[in-house]
C-alpha positions in Angstrom: 24.7 -60.2 32.6 24.7 -60.0 28.8 21.3 -59.0 28.0 21.1 -56.2 30.6 22.5 -52.7 30.5 23.0 -50.8 33.8 22.4 -47.0 34.3 23.9 -44.9 37.1 22.3 -41.7 37.6 22.9 -38.7 39.8 20.7 -35.7 40.6 22.5 -32.1 39.9 21.5 -31.3 43.6 23.5 -34.1 45.4 22.8 -33.1 49.3 24.4 -34.4 52.6 27.5 -34.2 54.5 30.5 -35.1 52.4 28.2 -35.9 49.4 29.7 -35.4 45.9 28.3 -36.1 42.5 30.2 -39.2 41.7 30.9 -40.2 45.5 28.5 -43.4 45.0 29.5 -44.4 41.4 29.9 -48.2 41.7 32.8 -48.4 39.1 33.1 -48.9 35.4 32.9 -52.6 35.6 29.3 -52.4 37.0 27.9 -49.5 34.9 27.1 -49.1 31.1 25.6 -45.9 31.0 25.7 -42.7 33.3 23.1 -40.3 33.5 22.0 -36.9 35.2 18.7 -35.7 36.6 17.8 -32.0 36.9 15.5 -29.2 36.7 14.9 -25.5 36.5 12.2 -24.9 39.3 12.1 -21.2 38.1 10.4 -19.1 40.6 7.6 -22.0 41.2 8.8 -22.6 44.7 9.7 -20.3 47.6 13.3 -21.7 47.7 13.8 -21.6 44.0 14.7 -19.0 41.3 15.2 -18.9 37.6 18.5 -20.9 36.4 19.8 -21.4 33.0 20.5 -24.8 31.6 24.2 -24.3 32.5 23.6 -23.2 35.9 21.6 -26.1 36.5 23.8 -28.8 34.9 27.5 -27.6 34.8 28.6 -29.0 38.0 27.3 -32.4 37.5 28.0 -32.5 33.8 31.9 -31.6 34.5 31.9 -34.2 37.3 30.5 -37.0 35.1 32.3 -36.1 31.8 35.5 -37.7 33.1 33.8 -41.1 33.4 34.3 -42.8 30.1 30.8 -44.0 29.9 28.0 -42.8 27.4 26.4 -40.0 29.1 22.6 -38.8 28.8 20.2 -36.8 30.7 17.7 -39.0 32.2 15.3 -36.5 33.4 15.0 -32.8 32.6 12.2 -30.0 32.7 11.9 -26.2 33.2 9.0 -24.4 34.9 7.2 -21.6 33.0 7.6 -19.2 36.2 10.2 -16.6 36.2 11.6 -16.7 32.6 11.1 -18.0 29.2 10.9 -21.7 29.0 11.0 -21.8 25.1 14.5 -19.7 25.4 15.6 -22.2 28.0 15.1 -25.2 25.8 16.6 -23.5 22.8 19.5 -22.5 24.9 19.9 -26.2 26.1 20.0 -27.6 22.5 22.7 -25.0 21.4 24.8 -26.0 24.4 24.4 -29.8 23.3 26.1 -28.9 20.2 29.1 -26.9 22.1 29.7 -27.5 25.8 27.7 -30.6 26.4 28.9 -32.5 23.4 29.0 -35.6 25.3 25.3 -36.0 25.9 24.0 -38.3 23.4 20.1 -38.6 24.6 17.7 -36.5 26.7 14.4 -37.6 28.2 12.2 -34.6 29.0 9.9 -35.0 32.0 6.4 -33.9 30.8 3.9 -33.7 33.5 1.6 -30.7 34.2 1.9 -29.8 37.5 0.4 -26.2 38.4 1.9 -25.8 41.7 5.4 -26.5 40.1 4.8 -24.0 37.3 4.8 -26.5 34.4 
């Protein structure tokens, strides 16, 4: 298809027996862009803790950075609970200039959900 671009996205938390971050990648011939979804849940949930941007995204970014396709973050957000959301965002932008230079775009998930600490 000439007028359609296909995006393949993985979540930073890929679960399941034998699951990998790139295990279901269909192949370069089928995909135009690759992307990652990830969240800093902070202390908003009983199972979560505050994580830096790098702690959330390092593994997924390193796995996908070897795929020769344009890379972006399709969905990202941070809780307010457990740390400074403003500092988390500032750190994120600094890391885009240094360690995450392949990222060409970011889409911030912005929906106020009190139970998630947004």
